[in-house]
Phi, psi and omega in degrees: 000158176290170177302138184277336179293127173261010180258059179287142183288159172301324180294316176300313179299320181297311186287321177303307184301318186297337180295337176296344184302315181297309173302328180290319180297312178303307182301309182301315182294321180286317185287325187265313196250338190294309179296317184293318181298305182292331181273296187284325182269314180266350174087016177282134185302143187301325181289322177288324178294319178292328178296313178305313179298318180291314184296332174305334184287339178298325173292317176299328182301330179266315187287327180299305181290331170298315179299316183294312182292321183291321186281335172299326182259001185294139173236134178172176184290339185261013180081194185271326189258321192296326175309323178287330179291314178297316191290338188270344193302297189294310183300325178297310183300315182299315181292323178294321183294320182294327177303322184257009172226066185296141179276358179236167180218165175304319184289325186266323183246354180075187178295320184295318182291320178292322179296312178307319176296311178302316181292319184292314186285332172295319185293314186290330179287317179296325181290315183290325178296321176300316176308322179275309201284319174302309174298326182290321171292322173299325174299322174302321180288336183273339185295328182206148174260359183290133178305310179285323178294328172301317177297320178298313182296320174296317179300314176301314178304314179288328172305319177286330175299318176295321178298322178295325173298313180299323182293315180299314181295319183293321180289324179291297186268353172268343178221299186289332176262039177293142186283156177220165179302322182282331179231086178300330171258101186305334182285352176266005184271114181294332180292341183281340191280319180305311180292326175301314183290330180295313177303313178300319180294320178300311175305322179293313185294325179289321184283333172301308183293324181294316181298323180290317179290322186280352179244005182300336184292336184277346185306315179296343184267347189272157175303148185240149177295143179289142179304337184276351186294130178279164175292155185289126172257161180299325179290331179301317184293323182288313178300318181291324180291324182286327176296314178303326182283347172285346177277117186299317181302318180294315185299310181295322182300316185290318176302314180295310179304318179304307181299320187287317187285334169304313174305307182300319181292321175297322180295315179293322182290325180271353188301312182293332171294314183296315182293321185288308197253320182277313180268354169052052177272150175276183185307308180278336172294316180297319178300317181301315181293313184295319181297331179301326179302301180294324175300320180291322176299317182300316178295317175302315172302321184290334184260353187307312186304310178294318179302315178293327176297317183291313189251346191069165194300304181311304179303317180299320179294314179302310179299310178304319177293323176293322172300318182297312183308309185297315184284336172289325181280337188300315178303313183291315177308312180297315179302314178297332177277351180087010187257002181265156176297158180295130177306149182081006179246161176295333173304313180297320182295316179292325177297314177292325179295318182295321182286324186288324177302310181290327176287330175292320178295326185287312178296335175302326182294319174298316182292321178293314183299321178297317186289321182279333178292328176298325179287326175296317181297323181299319178294318180303316181292323179296322177297318184285321189250340183083007175243144182261106188232053177304322182298326177295312181291318179289329172298312178294323176298315182301314181296318176300321178295308181299317186296312183288321176299316179294317177301327175296321178290315177302310178298322173305313183297319180294324172302315184292323175293313185297325181273357180074044180290125180283140178227177174093193189293338180286352185242113182238327185221173182295335181295340178279359184241131181297144186298320182296328180290317179300315183295319178297316174302315183297320183290314179294319178293327181264267185300322182287322176298317178301326180292334177302330184282346186298311179299325177299321179290327176301315180301326181302340183292343176281357180274123193251347184288124174238184180309310184289324177295315179300315178300322179295318175297314179295323178299316178296319176299318182293319184293334179275341188296000000 
């Protein structure tokens, strides 16, 4: 069982949640800037940039379940999860920095050389993040067995993730991406990215170390690997992943989550293109809209516990997902109807900001639901199998999240190539892009992308664990202890 005490100190909750800052920085940077930087700024073709992001998942397909299985079985004085938190901090920061400071260029190494650099550093960044993130998520499931406190812990964790998004956007558009005569849209300036990435890489390393240090007091109270547990073999990873998929609640949750995050990934990867060229927003207008997402999410995380008590987890996730779909499609639909403000104005920026606030609060319910559901599924699986395997479930969950988000970036890259999107030094403002291409991107990035999430929300109906079922499972586990 997870730790029985539900009286976690404020400090433990704070430091556990603060650990999401590193993942938030990586997710924000990958989702918002990675495709745009390599494609629009450095000139790598959009399909190759998207392919590098997608291929990096082949590495994740191996490392995510391994990280889960190894940390489940790890034995030592620092517990099952903390050794991985300490080991990942510095390599993660270094790999992230190198991703945004390539030592090759289109002029010197060509498309193939820049593609190879992007692929290699993306793989390394994902791998070092996996070493940290999967054990960190599993740690959250172990800190408490209480149905509602698990929701609180996940909400706190994602609250810090939202703060990370705010920090990334504020640093980028508040300082590093300032316009110049040569680069009226500062985010197209290649010289802005290395110092920007350096600051973010240091923040990532520091917060990883902080969450390990700040939660160390709970190590004696956390579940320990059984002394009889063998070291992880390659076949164990396959078998444990297969076993996880036999859990119906987990299976439906993953299918739904993958489809929804693909849609979210496409929306994120095309967002900066839309704000820069379709809506023609300036530096601080873009900052206003981008900040609205994490601010709205923070509101959503704050009300998640009450929302989940009212509707229960499954229904809260579905309702949140439906509202996100409608709100994401709304700006482009209103533009097509002639009811949206004129692009390039503060009216358009405020219009988008308001919608994005509510969209962020909506998607927060889905994100919190997935995180807290994994802890409940781990209890269900323990009753069925006799093994405590949070790492397996969170590893599979992390892989599904990364897989679908990267597929979203890959799809976005294919879309840009398909519609003939121009890139490189010749493109600085919306005037450099044909109007029909801009409109096609808007329709694909808005309403069409939102529809991708609909089958995923239908899959979530297959998740059946509720409050009463979890209480019965935990009662049975205590009786066997």
